[in-house]
Phi, psi and omega in degrees: 000147177299142182262000176226120180231148176229143173235185179301323185242353190229154169237130176247133186209166178294157177291148171226170179299332179294348181270358187300311182296322177295319177298320178301318179296319179296313180296321180298329179293345177288346177094008181260013182088177181265123177286162178291160176303316182294321177299317180292324176300317180296321178298314180294318177299322178294323177298314181296316180296318179297321179296317179295326182282319188256340187080003177256157181206143164267119188255144174295138175253124173241142173284135185295317182292309183273335182076006184275151176289132176233356178153206178217160176201144177169198179247142180214159174294316176048237178264007185249225182215169178297321181287328178230075187287173180256134172274138182218148177204152176206129182236152175300143183303327185296345180248006178298150175079011181249008178083004183292321180297316179297318181296314180293315181294326177296318178295321178293320177301314177300319178295322179296322179300321182292344180276352180085004178294155184256343182202146173241155175243162169213145174236135185222137173295142187300337181276352190269071182303319180300322178292324176299319180297317178300310184294323177296321177299330182269003176090012177284147178232147179296137180249306179198173180236139175227177178229146173217192182300340180265001180108205184286133181236122180263128178261130177237157180219157176216127174283145179251149180294000000 
């Protein structure tokens, strides 16, 4: 998949060391506290290594006008596979409700189509209504529900042309 994507309002690109503090802020919004700089460095290094291994990537999202970090979006093996990867995204709360997740995920979906893959997956916690709305706009449909240590997990899928 291409590692640099542009939309009308966003630029998606690979992670760099300069993104560590922004990643720390994003992770802190999950409510688990702020991880150390080194822990976040390891997460970013793992993302880069996974991308080199699989050709898939979770990409940093920057707003084109402001240039600021607002989250990430991309394809990952996640709970799926390299042949049928999982689309994933997470944005800072301050930009929720502005259409950025849909815009970024749409660009990633288009990039996935160019790879020749036939299907994508997404997994969403049952309480996450905004993520369901994004995925429904992109044509994802519910497939099944499972449970793990974090509770109920809804699996969605989308066939690609």
